C-alpha positions as CSV (number, residue, x, y, z in Angstrom):
1,X,-7.7,-2.7,5.0
2,X,-10.7,-2.7,7.4
3,X,-13.0,-5.7,7.5
4,X,-16.2,-5.7,5.5
5,X,-17.4,-3.6,2.5
6,X,-15.5,-0.5,1.6
7,X,-17.4,2.7,1.0
8,X,-17.3,6.5,1.3
9,X,-19.6,8.5,3.6
10,X,-20.4,12.1,2.6
11,X,-21.6,14.8,5.0
12,X,-24.4,17.2,4.0
13,X,-24.2,21.0,4.2
14,X,-27.3,21.4,2.1
15,X,-29.3,19.5,-0.4
16,X,-28.3,18.3,-2.9
17,X,-25.5,16.3,-1.3
18,X,-22.1,18.1,-1.5
19,X,-19.6,15.5,-2.8
20,X,-16.6,17.6,-1.5
21,X,-17.5,17.1,2.2
22,X,-16.8,13.8,3.9
23,X,-17.7,12.3,7.3
24,X,-14.2,10.6,7.2
25,X,-12.3,13.6,6.0
26,X,-12.6,17.4,5.3
27,X,-16.1,18.7,5.8
28,X,-18.3,21.7,6.5
29,X,-17.8,21.3,10.3
30,X,-14.1,22.1,10.0
31,X,-12.9,18.7,11.5
32,X,-9.1,18.9,12.0
33,X,-8.0,15.3,12.3
34,X,-9.1,11.7,11.8
35,X,-7.5,8.7,13.5
36,X,-7.7,5.0,14.1
37,X,-7.0,3.3,17.4
38,X,-4.6,0.3,17.5
39,X,-4.4,-1.6,20.8
40,X,-1.2,-3.1,22.1
41,X,-2.8,-6.5,22.1
42,X,-3.5,-6.2,18.3
43,X,0.0,-5.2,17.2
44,X,2.2,-7.1,19.7
45,X,5.0,-8.2,19.5
46,X,5.8,-5.3,17.1
47,X,7.6,-2.3,18.6
48,X,7.7,0.4,15.8
49,X,5.7,2.0,13.1
50,X,7.6,2.9,9.9
51,X,4.7,4.5,8.0
52,X,1.4,3.4,6.6
53,X,-1.0,3.1,3.7
54,X,-4.1,5.3,3.2
55,X,-7.0,5.0,0.8
56,X,-8.0,8.6,0.0
57,X,-10.7,9.8,-2.4
58,X,-11.5,13.1,-4.1
59,X,-8.3,14.9,-2.9
60,X,-8.1,18.4,-4.3
61,X,-5.8,21.2,-3.6
62,X,-7.5,24.5,-4.2
63,X,-4.9,26.6,-2.4
64,X,-2.3,26.6,-5.1
65,X,0.1,24.2,-3.4
66,X,0.1,25.4,0.2
67,X,-2.3,22.9,1.8
68,X,-0.7,20.1,3.7
69,X,-1.7,16.9,5.6
70,X,0.3,15.8,8.7
71,X,0.4,12.1,9.2
72,X,0.8,11.3,12.9
73,X,1.2,8.6,15.5
74,X,-0.3,9.6,18.9
75,X,-0.1,7.9,22.3
76,X,-3.4,7.1,24.0
77,X,-3.0,9.0,27.2
78,X,-6.5,9.5,28.7
79,X,-8.0,7.1,26.1
80,X,-7.8,9.6,23.3
81,X,-5.1,10.8,20.9
82,X,-2.7,12.9,23.0
83,X,1.0,13.3,22.5
84,X,2.4,13.1,19.0
85,X,5.1,10.3,18.8
86,X,6.0,10.8,15.2
87,X,4.9,12.9,12.3
88,X,5.3,13.4,8.5
89,X,4.0,16.3,6.5
90,X,2.8,15.7,2.9
91,X,1.5,18.2,0.4
92,X,-2.2,17.8,-0.4
93,X,-1.3,18.2,-4.1
94,X,0.8,15.0,-3.8
95,X,-2.2,13.1,-2.4
96,X,-4.3,14.6,-5.2
97,X,-1.9,13.0,-7.7
98,X,-2.4,9.7,-6.0
99,X,-6.2,9.8,-6.1
100,X,-6.4,11.2,-9.6
101,X,-4.3,8.2,-10.8
102,X,-6.0,5.5,-8.7
103,X,-3.1,5.0,-6.3
104,X,-3.2,4.5,-2.5
105,X,-1.1,7.0,-0.6
106,X,2.0,5.6,1.2
107,X,3.6,7.6,3.9
108,X,7.0,6.7,5.4
109,X,8.3,8.4,8.6
110,X,11.9,9.7,8.5
111,X,12.8,7.3,11.2
112,X,10.8,4.4,12.8
113,X,8.4,5.5,15.5
114,X,8.7,3.5,18.8
115,X,5.3,2.5,20.2
116,X,4.0,0.8,23.3
117,X,0.5,0.5,24.7
118,X,-2.5,1.6,22.7
119,X,-1.7,4.1,20.0
120,X,-3.6,6.2,17.4
121,X,-2.6,6.5,13.7
122,X,-4.1,9.0,11.4
123,X,-3.8,12.5,9.9
124,X,-4.3,16.2,10.6
125,X,-5.6,18.4,7.8
126,X,-4.2,21.9,7.2
127,X,-6.7,22.7,4.5
128,X,-8.7,25.7,3.5
129,X,-11.8,26.7,1.4
130,X,-11.7,25.0,-2.0
131,X,-9.8,22.0,-0.7
132,X,-11.2,18.5,-0.5
133,X,-10.0,15.2,1.1
134,X,-11.9,12.0,2.0
135,X,-10.8,8.6,3.3
136,X,-12.5,5.3,2.6
137,X,-14.0,3.3,5.5
138,X,-15.9,0.1,5.9
139,X,-19.7,0.0,6.1
140,X,-21.5,1.0,9.3
141,X,-21.7,-2.1,11.5
142,X,-18.8,-3.9,9.9
143,X,-16.7,-2.9,12.9
144,X,-18.3,-3.3,16.3
145,X,-17.2,-1.4,18.2
146,X,-15.9,1.1,15.7
147,X,-12.3,2.2,15.8
148,X,-12.5,5.6,14.2
149,X,-11.9,8.9,16.0
150,X,-11.9,12.6,15.0
151,X,-10.8,16.0,16.3
152,X,-13.3,18.8,15.9
153,X,-12.6,22.4,15.1
154,X,-12.4,23.3,18.8
155,X,-9.5,20.8,19.2
156,X,-11.6,18.2,21.1
157,X,-11.3,14.5,20.2
158,X,-14.3,12.2,20.0
159,X,-14.9,8.6,18.9
160,X,-16.9,8.8,15.7
161,X,-19.6,6.5,16.9
162,X,-20.5,9.1,19.6
163,X,-19.9,12.1,17.3
164,X,-22.1,10.9,14.4
165,X,-24.6,8.8,16.4
166,X,-24.1,5.0,15.7
167,X,-21.3,5.5,13.2
168,X,-19.4,2.2,14.0
169,X,-16.7,2.1,11.2
170,X,-13.0,1.6,10.7
171,X,-11.2,3.9,8.3
172,X,-8.6,2.6,5.7
173,X,-5.5,3.7,7.6
174,X,-3.0,0.8,7.7
175,X,0.2,1.4,9.7
176,X,3.3,-0.6,9.0
177,X,4.1,-2.2,12.3
178,X,7.4,-4.0,12.7
179,X,9.7,-5.5,15.4
180,X,12.7,-4.8,13.2
181,X,13.1,-1.1,12.3
182,X,15.2,-0.4,9.2
183,X,18.9,-1.0,9.7
184,X,21.5,-0.1,7.1
185,X,24.2,-2.7,6.5
186,X,26.6,-2.8,3.5
187,X,29.8,-4.2,2.3
188,X,32.4,-3.0,-0.2
189,X,34.7,-5.1,-2.4
190,X,37.5,-4.5,-2.9
191,X,38.3,-2.1,0.0
192,X,41.6,-0.8,-1.2
193,X,43.5,-0.2,-4.4
194,X,44.8,2.4,-6.8
195,X,42.9,5.4,-8.2
196,X,40.3,4.4,-10.8
197,X,39.5,1.1,-9.0
198,X,36.0,-0.3,-9.5
199,X,34.3,-1.0,-6.1
200,X,31.1,-3.0,-5.7
201,X,28.8,-2.0,-2.9
202,X,26.2,-4.4,-1.5
203,X,23.5,-3.4,0.9
204,X,21.3,-6.5,0.7
205,X,21.9,-7.3,4.3
206,X,19.9,-4.3,5.4
207,X,16.6,-5.0,7.0
208,X,13.1,-3.4,6.4
209,X,14.4,-1.2,3.6
210,X,12.1,0.8,1.3
211,X,14.8,2.5,-0.7
212,X,18.5,3.1,-0.9
213,X,20.3,6.5,-1.0
214,X,24.0,6.5,-1.5
215,X,26.4,9.3,-0.8
216,X,30.0,8.8,-1.9
217,X,31.5,12.4,-1.8
218,X,31.1,13.1,1.9
219,X,28.8,16.1,1.4
220,X,25.9,14.8,3.4
């Protein structure tokens, strides 16, 4: 998590404050993406991102199940998020389930994303009217300089300190860095015998594994 005191910042469309609009999230300005910068010096000697953990609040899918959130790793060409290195799409309704039940949202990429140099980690919102999504940050001034960035409705990226005038924060977006991407390794015992033989499989030698999926009938 980011250093300091965690909080949520709302953006105002009119008084009273609209609790469905967030500085760090979906708001009345139509912001498209939010991201955090991670410098090579901070994550060295790691070489891959396998996923990450996000602290969302007040997620709501008002679209009937069609709204999605794309979780991305971007390179830092030009000092701003540029080329997408890895992506994973999640239904907003799944994130809503997490926030309704007090869970953080874990996102795992289908394969480890190789990284080098400075990178950005965050999400793009494919939302519509009636949807809601915010992300927790630390308190203004806890991060100096701030590490938060956003992409406006016109597609232009800005650091959020500039965009919001003194908004030096870090958002709760924690990538899983590793220098050992997941590797499957398993043994079988015994390896030969007659029909009906019981075979024990052991994949405990695998590295950085989140879950196991076995396929024995060759239909994959």
